[in-house]
PLY file of the C-alpha trace (Angstrom):
ply
format ascii 1.0
element vertex 79
property float x
property float y
property float z
element edge 78
property int vertex1
property int vertex2
end_header
2.08 -54.80 6.36
-0.42 -52.26 5.01
-3.15 -53.75 7.18
-1.07 -53.19 10.32
-0.96 -49.44 9.56
-4.75 -49.25 9.34
-5.57 -51.09 12.55
-4.54 -48.28 14.94
-6.61 -45.52 13.22
-9.61 -47.85 12.97
-9.42 -48.70 16.68
-9.08 -45.03 17.63
-12.04 -44.18 15.42
-14.21 -46.91 16.94
-13.32 -46.00 20.53
-13.32 -42.19 20.35
-15.00 -40.79 17.25
-17.87 -43.21 16.61
-19.50 -42.96 20.08
-19.35 -39.14 20.07
-20.74 -39.11 16.55
-23.64 -41.38 17.51
-24.47 -39.38 20.65
-24.54 -36.09 18.75
-26.54 -37.62 15.90
-29.32 -38.98 18.10
-29.40 -35.84 20.26
-30.01 -33.70 17.16
-32.64 -36.19 15.92
-34.50 -35.87 19.22
-34.40 -32.06 19.11
-35.76 -32.02 15.56
-38.59 -34.41 16.42
-39.67 -32.29 19.41
-40.59 -29.37 17.15
-40.46 -25.69 17.99
-40.05 -24.40 21.51
-42.45 -21.75 22.81
-39.80 -19.07 22.34
-39.08 -20.16 18.76
-42.81 -20.21 18.00
-43.15 -16.65 19.36
-40.19 -15.47 17.29
-41.64 -17.11 14.21
-44.96 -15.33 14.69
-43.16 -12.00 15.17
-41.22 -12.56 11.96
-44.43 -13.39 10.11
-45.95 -10.11 11.32
-42.87 -8.16 10.23
-42.91 -9.86 6.83
-46.58 -8.92 6.36
-45.85 -5.28 7.26
-42.90 -5.27 4.85
-45.08 -6.67 2.06
-47.65 -3.91 2.63
-44.92 -1.26 2.56
-43.53 -2.65 -0.67
-46.99 -2.65 -2.27
-47.50 0.96 -1.17
-44.10 2.00 -2.51
-44.77 0.28 -5.83
-48.14 2.01 -6.10
-46.50 5.40 -5.47
-43.80 4.69 -8.02
-46.39 3.48 -10.56
-48.29 6.76 -10.25
-45.24 9.08 -10.23
-42.93 7.22 -12.63
-44.91 4.69 -14.67
-41.84 3.38 -16.52
-39.78 2.64 -13.39
-40.12 -1.11 -13.83
-38.73 -1.02 -17.37
-35.60 1.00 -16.63
-32.18 -0.53 -17.09
-30.47 -1.40 -13.87
-27.34 0.74 -14.04
-25.73 0.97 -10.65
0 1
1 2
2 3
3 4
4 5
5 6
6 7
7 8
8 9
9 10
10 11
11 12
12 13
13 14
14 15
15 16
16 17
17 18
18 19
19 20
20 21
21 22
22 23
23 24
24 25
25 26
26 27
27 28
28 29
29 30
30 31
31 32
32 33
33 34
34 35
35 36
36 37
37 38
38 39
39 40
40 41
41 42
42 43
43 44
44 45
45 46
46 47
47 48
48 49
49 50
50 51
51 52
52 53
53 54
54 55
55 56
56 57
57 58
58 59
59 60
60 61
61 62
62 63
63 64
64 65
65 66
66 67
67 68
68 69
69 70
70 71
71 72
72 73
73 74
74 75
75 76
76 77
77 78
């Protein structure tokens, strides 16, 4: 009797859910294997440039703080 209750959900799963699942799985696999698109590559390079500029700004700010307030790194963080 318990087996009869499981047959309908299993059939529905095999007919509806499993094919959609397989199609989406292999579509995403293909997209991953193709690598970056030209637009994504351009965006990545722009982000790298922005990250480099940000790193330089942080270094400059730390240098200014080191000269004006040498103990700024050792202060307690009370916010």
